[in-house]
N, C-alpha and C positions, 0 to 999 in steps of 0.2 A: 970083325969083318972090315976089310978095307973100304973106307967111305966112298972113294972114287969109283971102285968097282961096283959097289952097291948102287950108286947113283946112275952109273952107265946102264946097268940092267933095268933100273926103273925107268930111265929115259926111253929106252927102246920100246917099252910098252906103251907109255902114253904119247910118245911121238907118233905111234901108229894112228892114234886117234886124231892127231893134227894133220895127218896125211890128206884128209879130205880138203882141208883149207888149201894146202899146197897144190893139190891136183886141180882144184876147181877155179883157182884165181878169183876168189870172192871179191865182189865189188862192195864197197861200203863196209868192210869187215873191220870192227874196232878191236884190235888186239891190245892186250895190256902193254903198257910202256915198259913194264918191268919183266925181266926174264923169269921163267919158273924157278922158284926157290929150290935149293937143294934139299934132298930128303933128310929127315931127321935120322940120327944114329940109332941103331938098335940098342935096347937096354942091355947092360951087362948082366943084370940079374935074371934076364930071361922072362921077366914079368911082362905080359902084354897089356897095353891099355885097353880098357873096355869103352867102346864108342858106340854111339847111336846116330842113325841117319833117319830123321823124321820128315816125312813128306807132308803135303797139304791135302791128300786124298788118295784114292785108289784109281789108277789109270795106267794103261800100257806105257805111257810116257815114263813113268817111274821105274818100270822094269829095266830100261836102258841105264838109268841112274844107278839102280841096284847092281847092275853088272859092273859098273865102275867101282862101286863100294867093294864088291867081292874081289876085284883085281887088286885094289889098293890094300885091302885087308891082308892079303897074302904078301904083297910087296913090302909093306911097312910093319909087318908082324904085329897085328892088332886083332882083337876080338870085336867084330862089328855086328850090329843088328839093324835091320831096316824096319821101321814102323810106319804103316800107312793108315792114318785115321779114316775110318769109314763113315763117321757121323759128324764131320765138320769140326768146328772150333772146340766144342765141348769135349769131343773125343781126343783132339790133339792136346788140349790142356791136361786131360787125364793121363795120357801117355807120358808127357813130360814130368808130371808129378810122380808117376811110378818110377821112371828112370832115376830121378833124383833120390827117391827113397832107397833105390838099389845101389847108391853111390857110384853112378856112372862117371867115367873119367872125362867124357866129352860128348857134347851133343851138337849136331848140325840140324837146324830146323828151318823149314820153309813156312813162315808165319801166315796164317790164314787171314788174320785181321791185325796188321802190325800196330796200328794206333791203340787198339784195345788190348794188346798183348805185351805192351812195354813193361808193365809191372811184373808180369810173370817171367818174362825173359830176363829182366834185371835180377829177380830173385834166383833164377837158375844160374846166372852169372856169379852170384855170391857163393854158390855151392860147387860149381864145376866150370869147365871150359865150354864156352858157347859161341858158335858161329852161325850165321844164316846162309842159306843157299836158295837159289831160284827166285825167291821174293825176299826183299830186305826189310829190316826194321831199324832204320838208321837212327832213330831217336833213342834206341835202347843202348845198353852197354856191351852188346855183342862184340867179339874181338875182330871179326872180319866177315865179309860177304863174298860168296862164290857164285858167280852167275854172269849173265850177259847184261849189257846196257839196254834195258827194255825199251826205253824211249827211242834210241837209235834203231833198235830192231823193228819197232813199229813203223818208223819211217822207211826202213828197207821193205817192209811189207806193202807200205803205201806206194812205193816205186813199182812193185810188181803189179799193183792195181792199175797204175798209169800205163804200164806196158801192155797189159791185156785189154784195156779200155781206153785207147788213145783219144777217142772222141768224148770221153766222160760218161756220165750217167748216174743213176740212183743206186746207192749201195747200202747194205745193212751190215752191221757188226754183230758178232755173236761171241759170248764169253761165259764162263762158268759163274764167276762172281766178281764184283767190282770192289769188294772190301780189300782185296789183295793189292799191294802196291805195284807189283809187276803188271797186273792187269790194267791198272790205271795208267801207268807209264806207257805200256804197249799201245793201248787204245789211243792215247793222246798223240803218240808218234804217227799212227796211221792217219788220224784226223788232220794233223798239221801238214803232213806230206801231200795228201790228196787235195787239200785246199790251198796248197802253195803258200803256206805260212812260214815265217822265219824259224830257224832251228832254236829250240830252247835248251838250256842247260839242265842237267839232271837234278841239280839241287834247287832249281827255281822254276819249276814247271807250273804253269797256269792251266788248270783242267776245265774242259767244257763239261758241264753237268749232263748226265744222261736224260733222255726224254725230250730232247730239243732237236728240231731239224736244223742241220748245219749246211748252209749252201755256199758254194764257191762259184767260180766262173764256168767250170766244166762239171764238177761233181756235186752231188747232194747226198749227204750222209743222213739217212732217214731216222736211225735210232740205233741203240745198242741193246740187244736182247740178252738177258741172263737166264741161267737154268739151274744154278746151284749144284752142278755135277749130276743132274738128273738127265740121263741120256735120252729118255723118251721125250722129255720136255725140250731138250736141245733140238731134236728132230721136229717136233711140233712147232717150235719157234720159227724154223726155216719154212715149214709148210704155211704157217700163218702169214709170214712175210710175203710169200709168193701170191697168196690169195688177196692180201690187202693192197699189194702193189704189182699189178700185172706187167708193168714196165720196168720192174726191178732188173738192173743190169749186172750187179755183182754182189757176192757175199764174201765176207772176211771172217774166218774163224780164228779167235785169239788164243784158245786153249787147244790142246792136242786132239781132243775128240770132237770139237765143234765142226770143223770142215768135213770129217767123215760123216757126221749126221746130216750136214747140209747136202753132201753128195748123195746120200740115200734119198733125201727128199726131192732133189732136182731130177734124179733118175726116174723116180716113180711118177713125177709130174711130166715126164717126157721133155725136160728142159736141159738135159746134160749137154754141156758145150755151149748152150745159149746163154745161161746165166753163168758168168765167169766166177771162178772160185780161187781164192788165195788163202793160204793156210799158215799155221805155225806148227813146228815140230815134225816128227818123222814116223808117224804111224804107217804101217805097211799099206793100209787102205789109201793113204794120201800118196805114197810113192807110186802105187799102182795107178792111181788117178792121174798123176803127172805123166806116167808112161803112156796111158791110154788117151791123153789129151783132154781129160775132163777137169783137171785142176791145172791152173797155169803155173803155180810154183808155191814153195813153202820156205819158211825161215826156220832152220834148225838151230836149236840152242846147244846142241851137243850135250845132252843130259848125262851121258856116260862120264864126261869130264866133271860134271857137278859132283857126282858121287866120288870119283877118283880123287879130286883135289880137296874135297871136304875131309876125307879120311887122311890124306897126306898131311894136311895142315894140323888137324887135331892130334894125330899121332906124334908129329914133331913137337907140338906144344906140350903134350903130356909127358914128353921126355926132356922138357926144359929147353927146347930149341926154338927160340923166338925168331930165328932167321926165316922161318917158313911163313911168317906173317907178310902179306903183300903190302907194298907201299900204299898209304892212304886207306888201308883196310878194305880194299876192293880188288879181288882177284877176278879179272874180267876174262871170261871164256868167249872166244870169238864165235860169231854166228857163221853159218854156211847158208848161202842162197841156193836153193835146189830148183832147177828147171829141167825141162825135157832133155837138154843137151848134156847134163851131168848127173841125172838121176840114177843111171845104171851104175856108175862108178861109186856114187855115194852109197847106194843101197848095198853094194858088194862089201864096201868097207864097214858099213854098219853091221852086217851079218857077222863079219869077222870079230868085231868088238863084242857082240852079244854072245858069241861062242867062246869068248875068253882067249 
């Protein structure tokens, strides 16, 4: 197959995913300085590389990534499986061990606890091709990371908080778990932005420990509540926060399901629109909340592209094409800031991607 014709067809597909960025004129969007690498050539033998895309849990967020995996599987002639661990790190480790025993050709994994998974990831690297996505493990020997700059994305969410609460106020942060590097970086970005601190570099971030009240000139960050992907607990965390702090002004959900559960809680408390909500990701509940005016805005990671580019890179590497590796080992997927003025277009494009 002619390489240029193949790349042209592949480009038309994932360029549609970038249409959201072009349409919406994203502010603060950190695009990769490198152009998307060309697709790897199809194997002459006809043998398809066997690849696995391993998430850090089960959530609708990952369905969008899985759609990207499916599109890339067809485009880059690979056999792909998506694995979603239901029981945390123990389950994720078991999945990786099983994949290695089955002689998988490549694995893209979102580490649940990067620091404590370095040894396992390095062992996997000795047996197959390994990249990370969504959440990185920079101390490991993984070949590349596919995802957004989580610290900058956190600062973008902090700017949304400032927009909707120009006079400041007390806010609470909500997240699934803080063992994940992406959660740590995202959280610190929000904190630094709302407290008007200097921008930190991704490789030298100083983190504020949870459980400590952080006060600035306008905003006070009361705490960060975790739920370990327990949706009932995520909702009760929001309810408890409203009870403990009657003057609570805002809630920021750092994982895809956090703000939907906060929205349920504030609606039931009769405080929809009174307590301001800022979100991450693009659950339909959030997009409807933005449409209805109950959620100010959300930061989309474009997870479809996480799945798509993870497969593209692994398929190329499996065929010996090292040109697919991004410069510096970081393929940065740009964020999209979604507000009421662009939610309709964003949602329409998202539905097209989900439908293939």
